[in-house]
C-alpha positions in Angstrom: 45.4 -31.7 16.9 45.5 -28.2 15.2 44.2 -29.8 12.0 41.3 -31.5 13.8 40.4 -28.2 15.6 40.4 -26.3 12.2 38.1 -28.9 10.7 35.7 -28.6 13.6 35.7 -24.8 13.4 35.0 -25.0 9.6 32.2 -27.6 10.2 30.4 -25.4 12.8 30.9 -22.3 10.8 29.3 -24.0 7.8 26.3 -25.1 9.9 25.8 -21.5 11.2 26.0 -20.0 7.7 23.7 -22.7 6.2 20.9 -21.8 8.7 20.5 -18.4 7.0 18.2 -18.6 4.0 19.6 -17.7 0.6 18.9 -14.1 -0.2 19.1 -13.0 3.5 22.1 -11.4 5.3 23.1 -10.2 8.7 22.7 -6.5 8.5 25.6 -5.8 10.9 27.9 -7.3 8.2 26.6 -4.9 5.6 26.0 -1.6 7.4 28.7 0.2 9.4 27.8 1.8 12.8 24.3 0.1 12.8 22.8 0.3 16.3 20.6 -2.6 17.4 18.0 -3.0 20.1 16.0 -6.2 19.5 13.6 -6.0 22.3 12.0 -9.3 21.4 15.2 -11.0 22.5 14.3 -10.1 26.1 11.3 -9.2 28.2 11.4 -5.4 27.5 8.5 -5.5 25.0 4.7 -5.4 24.9 4.4 -9.1 25.7 6.7 -9.0 28.7 8.8 -12.0 27.8 11.3 -13.2 25.2 9.6 -14.0 22.0 9.8 -17.4 20.2 12.4 -17.5 17.5 14.5 -14.6 18.8 17.6 -16.6 20.0 20.3 -14.0 19.4 20.4 -10.2 19.1 21.4 -10.1 15.4 19.5 -8.3 12.6 18.5 -10.4 9.6 16.9 -9.0 6.5 16.9 -9.6 2.7 20.1 -8.6 0.9 18.1 -6.0 -1.1 16.7 -4.4 2.1 20.2 -4.3 3.6 21.7 -2.6 0.6 19.0 0.0 0.5 19.4 0.6 4.3 23.2 1.0 3.8 22.5 4.0 1.5 20.3 5.5 4.1 22.9 5.0 6.8 25.5 6.7 4.6 23.2 9.7 4.0 22.4 10.1 7.7 26.1 9.8 8.7 26.8 13.1 6.9 24.6 14.7 9.5 26.1 12.9 12.4 23.1 10.6 12.6 22.4 6.9 12.1 19.9 4.1 12.2 18.9 2.0 15.2 17.1 -1.2 14.3 14.3 -2.5 16.6 13.2 -5.4 14.4 13.7 -6.7 10.9 13.1 -10.3 9.8 10.6 -11.9 12.2 10.0 -15.7 12.2 6.4 -16.9 11.8 6.7 -18.6 15.2 7.2 -15.1 16.8 4.0 -13.9 15.1 2.2 -17.0 16.4 3.5 -16.0 19.9 2.0 -12.5 19.5 -1.3 -14.0 18.5 -1.4 -16.4 21.5 -0.6 -13.5 23.8 -3.3 -11.2 22.3 -5.9 -13.9 22.9 -5.1 -14.0 26.6 -7.2 -11.0 27.4 -6.4 -10.9 31.1 -2.6 -10.7 30.5 -2.2 -7.0 30.6 1.2 -6.7 32.4 2.6 -4.3 29.9 -0.6 -2.3 29.1 0.4 0.9 30.8 3.7 1.1 28.9 2.6 0.0 25.5 -1.2 0.3 25.0 -2.7 2.3 27.8 -5.5 3.7 25.7 -6.3 0.6 23.6 -8.3 -2.3 24.9 -6.4 -5.5 24.5 -9.4 -7.2 22.8 -9.2 -4.6 20.1 -5.5 -5.1 19.1 -6.6 -7.4 16.2 -9.4 -5.2 14.9 -7.3 -2.1 15.1 -4.4 -3.6 13.1 -1.8 -3.8 15.8 -1.6 -7.6 15.9 -2.1 -9.9 12.9 -1.7 -13.6 12.1 0.7 -12.8 9.3 3.4 -10.1 9.3 5.3 -8.4 6.5 8.3 -8.8 8.7 8.3 -12.6 8.0 9.1 -11.8 4.4 12.4 -10.2 5.4 12.1 -6.7 3.9 10.1 -4.9 6.6 12.0 -3.0 9.2 11.2 -1.3 12.5 13.7 1.5 13.2 14.5 5.0 14.4 17.3 7.6 14.1 20.0 8.2 16.6 22.7 10.7 17.3 25.9 8.7 16.4 28.1 10.6 18.9 25.8 10.0 21.9 23.7 7.0 20.8 20.6 8.9 21.9 17.4 8.4 19.9 15.8 11.4 18.3 12.5 12.2 20.0 9.7 10.8 17.9 6.9 11.6 20.3 6.2 8.0 21.4 8.3 5.0 22.2 8.7 2.1 19.8 5.8 -0.3 19.8 3.4 2.1 21.4 -0.1 1.1 20.2 -2.4 4.0 19.6 -3.1 7.1 17.5 -0.1 8.8 19.2 2.2 6.6 17.0 0.5 7.2 13.7 2.7 8.9 11.1 0.2 11.8 11.0 -0.1 13.2 14.5 -0.9 16.9 15.0 -0.3 16.8 18.7 3.5 16.5 18.5 5.9 19.3 19.3 7.6 21.0 16.5 10.8 19.1 17.1 9.0 15.8 17.3 7.3 16.5 14.0 10.6 17.4 12.4 12.2 14.2 13.6 9.4 12.1 12.2 9.5 14.0 8.9 13.2 13.3 8.7 12.8 9.6 9.2 9.9 9.4 6.8 11.7 11.4 4.1 15.0 9.5 4.3 13.2 6.1 4.2 10.6 6.9 1.5 13.1 8.6 -0.8 15.3 5.5 -0.7 12.9 2.8 -1.7 10.7 2.1 1.3 7.0 2.7 2.0 5.6 3.4 5.5 2.8 2.0 7.6 0.5 4.9 8.6 -0.2 3.6 12.1 3.5 3.1 13.1 6.1 5.8 12.6 8.9 3.2 12.9 7.6 0.7 10.3 8.8 0.5 6.7 8.7 -2.1 3.9 11.0 -2.2 0.9 9.2 -1.4 -2.4 9.6 -4.4 -4.8 10.5 -6.7 -1.9 11.8 -10.0 -3.2 9.7 -12.4 -1.1 6.4 -10.6 -0.9 3.7 -12.8 0.7 6.2 -15.5 1.7 6.3 -16.0 5.4 9.5 -17.7 6.6 10.1 -19.3 10.0 13.8 -19.9 10.5 15.0 -18.7 13.9 17.1 -15.6 14.5 20.5 -16.8 15.6 
C-alpha cells in the first residue's frame, strides 16, 4: 500500500513539474522572503474578475529573470526592504481576456479605482492594453518594494495598475518621499539588468531576455 502511494505521489509530482516549460522556474523557490500578490488570481484588478490562465497564486518567470531578481532582493534586504511581485509570466490567454474586456466599452465596473481619468475606448491607443504582452515571454515583472518587517508597501504615489500619467515613471506631482521611493525602485532594477516601461512605475523587463518575442500560453498553476 505504501509503495503504491509513493508511486502515485511521484507520478503526480512529475506531471506538475512537466507543466512548467523548460527555462522557467517558480520564483518562490529561488528567492527568499518574496512577497506575492497576484491580483489576476481573483477579482481585485482592473477587469473585476479572475483572469484566464491564473489558476494558482504562484510566480513563474524565466530562470535568468529569477536569478537577477534574487540579487535585487539580497541588496534590498540589507536595508530591511524586499520585493513584492504583482505579476510575472502571463499566459497569452490572459492577454486575450484583457483584450476582450477592453472591447466591452460599457463594462466600467472598476473605472473609478483603476482608470478614472482615461476613457476605456482609449486604453489601446494610449498603450495600457495590447494584444501581445512582454509578460508572456517570461522575463517581464510587475513589482514594488515593501518593508520586510511590516509587509507594508512603500508609497509610490499610485496603486499598481493605475492607468494614467500619474503612474508614469516621470511624474513631478509626487511628494518628495514618493519620488524617493520611485527612484529607489528604478535604481535597484535598472542597475541589476532590467529596463523600465515609462508609463508604469512597476513594470520592468530583463535586458537580454531569453525568449524575446515568444508568447507562451501555459497556465499558471
